N, C-alpha and C positions, 0 to 999 in steps of 0.2 A: 654391387650397387653403389654408385657415388652419392656421398652425402651432400645435402643441400643446405645452403646457409643463407640466412637474410640479414642484412645489415641495415642500420638506419640510413637515411638520406644524407647528403652532405654537399658541400661546395664543389663545383666543377672547374674552378679557376686553375690557370697554369700553376705549376708547382713553385716556379721562380717568383710569381707575383705574390703567392700565399706566403712563402718565406719571408719575403720583405715585410709583409704585414705582421707576421708572427714575431719577427725579430724586433721590428721598430715600434709596432703598436700591440703589444701582447694582450692588454686588457680589451681593446676594442676588437681585436681578432676574435676573442671568445664571445664578447657581447654581441657582435654583429651576427655570427653564426648561430648563437642560440636564439636570437630574435627571429631568424629566418626558419631554422630547422627544429627548434624546440629543445626539450630537455637533453636529448641524445642526438649526436651527429657524428658522420663518418668523415674522416680525411682519408680519402682513397689513394691507393698507390698502383702503379702499373703492374705490380706482383700481387697475387691474390692473398699471399701469406704476410703482406706487410701493411695492411690497412690499420688505421688508428681510429679508435672509437672513443668519444668523450661522453662521460655519464656525470650528472649532477643531482639527479633526485634522490632523496634520502632512501628510498626503497632499493634503488640500484646500488648505492653506496653500501647499504647494509649487506646486500648479497655478495658484492665484492669482498668486503672486509671480513666477512664470516665465512666464506667458502673455504674449503680445505686448500691449504697453501700449495699442495701438490698439483693443483690446477694451473699454477703460474710460475714464472720465472721473473721475479722482480729485480734480481741482481743483474740479469742480462739487460734489463731495461735502463740500468745506470751505467753500462759499460763505458760510456763516453767520458766518465769521470775517473777512469783507471789512471790516466796520465797524472792526475793530481793527487788522489787518494791512495793509490797503490792497489794491487790486485787482491790483497787479503783483507780489504776493508769491509766491515759490516755492511755497508750499502751495496757491495757488490756480491755478496754471500746469498746462497739459496739453500733450502732444505735443512738438513741436520746441522750443516756448518753454520748457517744463520742462526738457528735456534740456540746452539751451543755458545756462540760468541755473544748473543744478546743476553743470555742468562749470566754470563760472565761480567758484562759490562754495565748492566742495569743498577745493581745495588748502590754504588757510590752516589748515584743522583737522586736518592730518595732518602726520606726520614731524617734522623738526627744528623747523619753525616752531611747531607745537603745543608741543613740549617747552620751548621758550624761554619760554612763558608761566608755567612751573611757578613761578618765582621770584615773580612777581606774585601768583599764587593763594596761596602761602605766606605772603607779606607781609601781604596783605589779611586772611587768616585770623588771623594774630597780632594785627592791629590791632583786630579785632572781639572776639576772645576775651580779650584783655588787658583790655578794658573790663568783663568780668564781675567781680562782686563776690563774692569767695570765701564760700561758705556761704549767699548770698542767692539765692532761686529766681528764675528768668528764663524767659521763653518762648523755647525753643530754635529754634522755627520763625522767629521774628523775627531771630534771630542769623544763621541760615542764609540767610534771604532778603537780609540786609544783605550777607553775604559774596559770594553769587552775583550780586547786582545790582551791587555794586562791581567784581567781576571782569568782568561784561559791559561796564561803562562804560569800564574800563581797557583791557581786552584787545581788545574789538571797537570801542568808540567812540573809543579813545584819549584818554580823559579820566581825570584823576586828582585834580584839585582845581579851585578857581575857582568863579565864579558859575554858569557853564553847567552844570558837573558837579552842583552843589548842587540847581539848579533842576530838572534832569532826574531826579535821584535821588529828589527829593521827589515830583515829579509823577508819575513812573512807579509809585512805591510806592503812592501814594494810588490810582491808576487800577487797578492789578492787585489790590490788597487789595479794593477796592470790588467789581469785577465778579467776584471769586471767593468773595464772601460767600455764605452759605447761601441767601439771599433771591434775590440777583442772579444766582446760578449758574442759576436756573430761566430767566432771560431767553435763554440760549443756545437753548432749545428751545421756548419759549413766545412766539410773535411778538407776541402782544397786549401783552407787556411791553416791547416795543421802540418805544415812543412818546414822542416829544419834546414835553413840555409846558412847555418852558422850563428855565432853569438850575436851578430848585428841584425838578424832577422827576428821579427817579433816572436815567432814560435820557437826559434833557436834560443832566445833570451829567456823565455819561459822555462825550457827544459834546463838551461843552465843554472837559472836561480833555484829551480826545484832540486836539483843536484845538490847545490850548496845547502839548502834546508835539510836534505837527506844526511848529509854529513854532520851537521849540527845536532841532529836528533839522535843519531848513532852515537855520537860523542857523549851526549847526555845519558843514554841508556848505559853505555859502558862506565860512566862515572857513578851512576846510581847503583848498578849491580856490585861495584866494588865497595860502595858504603855498608856499614853494619848497622846503621840506625834502623831499628825495627818499628819505631814510633811514628814515622812519617805519616801524615794523613791526606796528602795530596792524591789525586785520582790515579796519577801515574804509579805511585807506589802501591796503591790498592790493587790495581791491575797486574802489577808484577807479582803480588802476593796471591792473587786469586788462582785456582786450580780448576781445570776441567774435571769431569767425573772420573776420568782414568788417572788423576792425580798429576797430570802434566800441566805446566805452566805456559804461559804465551811465549812464543819465540820473539827475538828482537824484530824480526821482519814483521810479525803480527802487531806487536806493540807500536812500531813505527806507523803502520798504516791506520791503526784505530786512533793514534794521537793525530794524525792528519785529518781523519774523518771528524773528530770531535772539534778540532780547531775550525775547519771549514764549515761545519754545520752550526757550530755554537758561537762564532765570532761575527762574521758578516750579517748573519740573519738578525741576531739580537741587536746588533748596532742600528739596523734599519728599522726595526720595530720601535726602538727607543726614540729615534730621530722623528718618526711619524708621531709618536705619542707627544712629543714636545711640540710638534707642528699643531696638532688638534687642540691641546690645552691652551695654546696661545690663540689660535685661530677662532675658538669658541669661548669667549669670556665667562659664559655661565657654566661651563665645564671646569674652567680653572677655579672659579669662585667655590664651587661644590667641593672640589678636591681639596682646596685649602682649608675650607671649614672643617672638613673630615680630618685633615692632618693635625689641625689644632685641637681636636678632641682627645688626642692620645697622650696628652701630658708632657711634662718638661723633658723627661728622659725615657721614653718608651723603649722596650725591648724590640728587637727586630721581628720576632714572631708576631707581636701585635701589629706592626707595620703590614706584615704579609697578609693578615686577615681583614684589613680594612675593606668594607664592601664596595665603596665607590672607586677606590683605587683599582681594586680588582677589575671592576666593570670597565674602567677606562682601558686598562690592558687588554681586556677581552675584546672590546669594540675595535681598538686599535688593530688587533690581529684579524678581526672579521672583515672590516671594510677594505683593506688592501692587505690581504694575507701575503706574508713574505715570499712564500712558496706558492705559486699559482695553482699547482696541481700536487696531488699525493704521488707516491712513487708509481710509476708506469709498471703495469703487469702484463707480461708477454704470455699468451694463452699456450699451455703446453698440451692440453687434451680439449677437444671442443667443449664448449660450456654455454649454457643458456643464461643470459642476463636480460631481466625485463622483456622476456619474449622474444628477444634476438638470439639467434644461434650463431655464435662466434667461432670461426675455425681456428685451428693451430696457427700460431704466428701472428695473430691479431694482437695489437698493443691496445690494452685498456687504460684509459687516462681518467681517474677520478678528479674532477675539476673542483678544487677547494674554492676558487674564486666564484665560480657560478653557483655552487651550493650555498655560499654566504650571501648571494643576491637574489634569492628566490623570494619573490614579493609575498608569498603566502606565508613564509617562515619569518621573513624580516620586512615587514611593511617599511616603505620609504627607505629602502636599503642602501641608497646612495648618501643618506644622511648619517652623520656621526651621532649616535644616540646611546651613550652607556646605559642609560636606564632600562634599556630592553633586557639587559642581563640581570637587573634587579627584579624585574617583573616576572621572568619565567627561566626555566632551566631548558637547555637545548639538548638533544640527543647527540651522541658521537657521530651521527650521520647527517646532522643538520649544522653542527659546528665543529670543524676540524682542521684548525690552523696548523696542527702538527702531524696531519696525515692520520691514518687509521689502520685497524687491524694489526697483524703481526709486524707491520712496517712502521707503526706509530714511533715518532722521535723519541728516543730513550732519555733525552735531555729536556723533555717538555716541562717537567715540574722546576727544574733548575732555571731554565730560561724565564719562566713566569716569575719565579721568586727573585731572579737578578733584575728583572724590569722594575718591579715594585721598589726594591731597595734603592736602586739608582734614581728612580723618579722622586721618591720621597726625600732622598738625601739632598738632591739638587733643589727641589721646591722649598725645602725648609729654609734654605739660605738665599736662593735667588729667584727672581722672576726672570724667565728667558723669553724674549719677544722677537718676532720676525722683524727683520729690517724692511722687506718688502711685504706688504700686507695682501698681496694678490694671492688667489687660490693656488696651491701647488698641485701638479698632477704627477702621477707615478711615471717612471721610467725603468726600462729594463737595465739590471745590474747583473751580469752574468745569467744565472739561471733563476734570478729573483727579480722582484720589483721593488724599488726604493724611491726616496725623494731625489731630486736632482742634486748632484754632488755640490753644487755652488750655492745651495740655499744657506743664507746667513742669518744669524740671530744675534741678539745682544743681551748681555746679562746686567741686571741692577739688583741691589740688595732687596731681599723680600722684606715687605712691611709686615711685621708680627703684631698680632693683637697683644694688648697688655699682659694677658695671663701667660704668654709664652715668651716675653721679652727676655726672662732670665735663661732661657734654653739656648745654649750655644751650639748644640748638635744632637742628632739622634744618637742613641747608643744602644 
């Protein structure tokens, strides 16, 4: 007897037309289909085992995130990232291998170890912001990328200066900027663009640059293994010291792929979130005033843990990640064995897409969802199926706490010294940047000295 399946309704437009909209207008793509088809809709394929089903209601997300992981293959859903991250990346792993890697990689991003990195984040933020010329427009995203890349290189790679640091910084910036450009963003979804016609072709240049970065990372691993310093606290050193249950450590190949994963997942995304935060803080003067008032309450020389606990600063970061979540969807899950979600019987091979963006714009959960209102996070707590900027279930981002902490330290450090204002006051709309959404690259701001109340004039910095 043949099993019968029922899938939600969905758009019937030609694939080429749908892909143009998906790549060029990713948020409108989801908004329009949700408006027509409701909470759940299917992007149908000519093959019955290749349908894509979007879910956004909390009940559905809870079912997906709490279901036995053996029902899904999430690693296979990310296979297109293999060229960038490597085949051993946590993002591409499933089953026991995913669980083992996750247990090994999670500890450095939590607790006192994570808090110890605050001074590094603050110092790097000052280094970059002090290079701004007062009154001269600059591209805020470039500054945020510089901060988050230096943080990754110092905190994760354990690099702060020297030739290897400079070569990695330059090579990684060049690669990530290129693959995130409007044209090359399409290559993530259009296989015909992934053709190597030599170093002068776009994809050939990407592969050549990737090879150069590989060589630099393996050189770092050889250098680190040859060192006898057992007291290093950077995340790479902690990863090298960690052991699986069988007593084995990670191979150089595993370390390489996890370093690339942490870099790609933690650099571009946090830079985009910070850029959006500065946009909203300037775009809405009442938000800026409330934030500055709160910062002024923490004294002349507050410690960084006090900064991280500020309620309104936390709410601003949360609302920034709600209204335009950097990742529009959580990890795609490929159905391994038929499963029922919200009354729909989904066959093997179906791709399940938990939509973070649509979940964050449900009017019954977030009234006036298109408005930036940090107060909503002071008024109530949201479940992990209503608010999920870092995904959910066993695939939730392991760097979630670190990213939130980094955002708060960077924002507080900059705002204590500078008022950062948009040059062009027109509203800014999200654009695709690789697999994420971000502000337009050319968005410019100008920095002026922050006017401090009398009780904080003596403060020269956060500490």
